[in-house]
C-alpha positions as CSV (number, residue, x, y, z in Angstrom):
1,M,84.2,99.0,46.5
2,T,85.9,95.8,47.6
3,V,89.6,95.6,47.6
4,V,91.5,92.3,47.8
5,V,95.2,92.1,48.5
6,V,96.8,89.5,46.3
7,T,100.3,88.2,46.5
8,P,101.9,87.3,43.1
9,N,102.1,83.6,44.0
10,A,98.3,83.6,44.7
11,A,97.4,85.6,41.6
12,D,99.2,83.4,39.0
13,N,96.1,81.4,38.3
14,A,94.0,82.8,35.5
15,L,90.9,81.0,36.8
16,A,91.2,82.8,40.2
17,A,91.8,86.1,38.5
18,G,88.7,85.6,36.4
19,F,86.7,84.8,39.5
20,L,87.8,88.1,41.1
21,A,86.9,90.0,38.0
22,E,83.4,88.3,37.8
23,E,82.8,89.3,41.4
24,G,83.5,92.9,40.6
25,I,86.5,93.0,42.9
26,E,89.0,95.8,42.6
27,T,92.3,94.1,43.2
28,R,95.2,95.7,44.9
29,S,98.2,93.7,43.8
30,C,101.0,93.6,46.3
31,A,103.3,92.6,43.5
32,T,106.7,93.9,44.6
33,L,109.2,94.0,41.8
34,G,113.0,93.9,42.3
35,E,115.9,91.6,42.3
36,L,116.3,91.5,46.1
37,L,113.0,89.9,47.2
38,T,114.6,86.7,48.4
39,L,116.6,88.8,51.0
40,L,113.3,89.5,52.7
41,G,112.0,85.9,52.5
42,R,109.4,86.6,49.8
43,E,107.9,83.6,48.2
44,H,107.7,85.2,44.8
45,N,110.2,86.8,42.5
46,S,110.1,89.7,40.1
47,A,109.1,87.7,37.1
48,Q,106.2,86.1,39.0
49,A,105.0,89.6,40.2
50,E,105.1,90.9,36.6
51,A,103.2,87.9,35.3
52,S,100.6,88.2,38.0
53,F,100.0,91.8,37.1
54,H,99.4,90.9,33.5
55,I,97.1,88.0,34.4
56,L,95.0,90.2,36.6
57,R,94.8,93.0,34.0
58,K,93.9,90.5,31.3
59,A,91.1,89.1,33.6
60,G,89.5,92.6,33.6
61,I,90.4,93.8,37.1
62,P,89.5,97.5,36.8
63,S,92.2,98.9,39.1
64,L,95.6,97.5,39.8
65,N,98.2,98.8,42.2
66,V,101.8,97.8,42.7
67,D,103.6,98.0,46.1
68,L,107.3,98.7,45.9
69,M,110.0,98.6,48.6
70,F,113.2,100.7,48.6
71,G,116.1,100.8,51.1
72,L,116.5,97.0,50.9
73,P,119.7,95.6,52.3
74,G,122.3,95.8,49.5
75,Q,119.9,97.7,47.1
76,S,121.7,100.2,45.0
77,L,120.2,103.4,43.6
78,E,120.5,102.0,40.1
79,Q,118.5,98.9,41.2
80,W,115.8,101.1,42.7
81,K,115.6,103.2,39.5
82,S,115.3,100.1,37.4
83,T,112.6,98.6,39.6
84,L,110.6,101.9,39.4
85,A,111.1,102.2,35.6
86,R,109.9,98.6,35.1
87,T,106.9,99.2,37.3
88,I,105.9,102.4,35.5
89,T,106.1,100.5,32.2
90,L,103.5,98.0,33.5
91,G,101.0,100.9,33.7
92,P,99.5,100.3,37.2
93,D,96.7,102.6,38.3
94,H,98.7,103.4,41.5
95,I,102.2,102.8,42.9
96,S,102.9,102.7,46.6
97,A,106.6,102.9,47.7
98,Y,107.6,101.8,51.2
99,C,110.9,102.0,52.9
100,S,112.1,98.6,54.0
101,S,112.9,98.0,57.6
102,G,115.2,95.2,56.5
103,V,113.3,92.7,58.6
104,R,113.1,89.2,57.1
105,R,109.6,87.5,57.1
């Protein structure tokens, strides 16, 4: 099995997603959802992450995972619950949750 880590800003191209599917790649999306991504210097936002997930799923990628971060500076419990609920609604095959160190990239 081949796993490719894809950031949302790299997976927003349907042609690239189609290529990955044709090559039989199981893609692990590092689409992190949440309103506080800019605090960590992420180049993508929540809407882009969600759109990338749908593009990869539509392209036929057999297994999609979503990485989440909690404990972000200024993140409330309600924001975390909302992020988790939206992620579950997407229907990923796996969800990873990591505690943020608060370090900006």
